[in-house]
C-alpha positions, -999 to +999 in steps of 0.1 A: +051+458+757+031+451+725+035+418+709+045+435+677+067+466+680+061+482+647+033+483+621+057+467+596+061+437+619+023+435+622+019+436+584+046+409+579+030+387+605-004+391+588+012+382+554+028+351+569-004+340+586-024+345+554+002+326+535-002+297+559-040+298+564-055+318+535-062+288+512-080+270+539-101+300+547-110+306+511-119+269+507-141+271+538-159+302+525-164+286+491-178+254+507-200+274+530-214+295+501-218+264+480-238+248+508-260+278+512-267+283+475-269+245+470-296+243+497-315+272+482-314+256+448-326+223+463-353+240+483-364+258+451-364+225+432-387+210+459-411+239+457-413+236+419-419+199+423-447+204+448-463+232+427-463+210+395-477+180+415-504+202+430-516+212+395-519+176+385-536+168+418-563+194+411-567+180+376-571+145+391-597+158+415-616+176+388-616+144+366-628+124+396-657+149+403-668+143+367-666+105+371-639+105+344-621+075+358-598+072+327-583+107+332-583+104+369-560+074+366-538+092+340-533+122+363-527+099+394-502+078+375-483+109+364-482+122+400-467+089+412-442+085+384-430+121+381-435+134+417-432+103+438-413+121+465-441+146+472-471+141+495-493+142+465-481+107+455-499+094+486-531+111+476-527+097+441-523+062+455-554+066+477-573+077+446-562+047+425-570+024+454-605+039+455-610+033+418-597-002+420-619-011+450-650+003+432-643-020+403-637-049+427-600-051+418-591-056+455-556-069+448-547-037+430-563-016+457-542-034+483-510-026+465-518+011+463-527+013+499-496-006+511-475+019+492-491+048+511-486+030+545-449+022+536-440+056+522-461+083+538-444+105+563-477+118+576-492+097+604-528+108+596-525+097+559-510+064+570-540+058+593-564+066+565-546+041+542-545+015+569-582+018+576-590+016+539-568-014+535-586-032+563-619-025+546-606-038+513-593-069+530-627-074+547-644-070+513-620-097+499-628-119+529-592-118+542-604-114+577-573-125+596-551-103+574-574-074+581-571-079+618-533-080+615-534-047+595-554-030+622-533-044+651-500-033+634-506+003+645-516+023+675-549+039+665-544+072+683-573+096+676-587+071+650-597+047+678-634+047+669-627+038+632-603+010+643-628-004+668-656-003+643-636-023+618-626-047+645-663-052+652-671-057+615-644-084+613-655-102+644-691-101+631-682-117+598-662-144+618-694-151+639-678-137+671-708-117+682-696-110+717-663-096+705-680-076+678-704-061+704-675-051+727-657-035+698-687-014+688-692-003+724-655+007+725-660+028+694-690+045+709-670+057+739-650+080+716-667+114+722-651+128+691-672+109+666-700+125+647-737+119+653-739+100+620-711+077+630-728+072+664-760+062+647-743+037+624-725+021+654-756+020+675-775+003+646-747-023+642-748-028+680-786-032+680-785-057+651-764-081+673-785-075+704-764-048+721-777-020+742 
């Protein structure tokens, strides 16, 4: 026997069910559509942000190629202030750190590099910033802090660069044996370029390594 004996009973049952559940269904559909369109709107917003930031980034690079440090800073500052949530903000901070280091403003360079380390979601960019920060700290004779900066992260595929900087720090500290071992460790990385190998070998030869 059918659950409902006539079409009229089926219609009445549907009406009753809809009366009890219809509002919830409509609300669910509206919420679902809102989520979909809201996500699309947000995704579109992010794409527009990235596109605008990329234009400023290209202008920053062009100014840098022309050695126009004033406009390079202007474009970099705009990227950071207006598009700080994009990856371009990290590149802008790296650029500002470079300009600051070149003018021996090491404190300012440190600040920009720390921002990259703290905010970048890309491990490779973080490593680049950490290595540059260590170099800035070495230049400022903050050797222990430079060591801490290097030791705060696993070097991964940047092992040669990390070990070379360890060697540079030890050498400035007068720890020739430790420096020698660090340069040897760096040379064991088969991924480094011939130029990098030559520089490491020169450093090693200067302290009596083989």
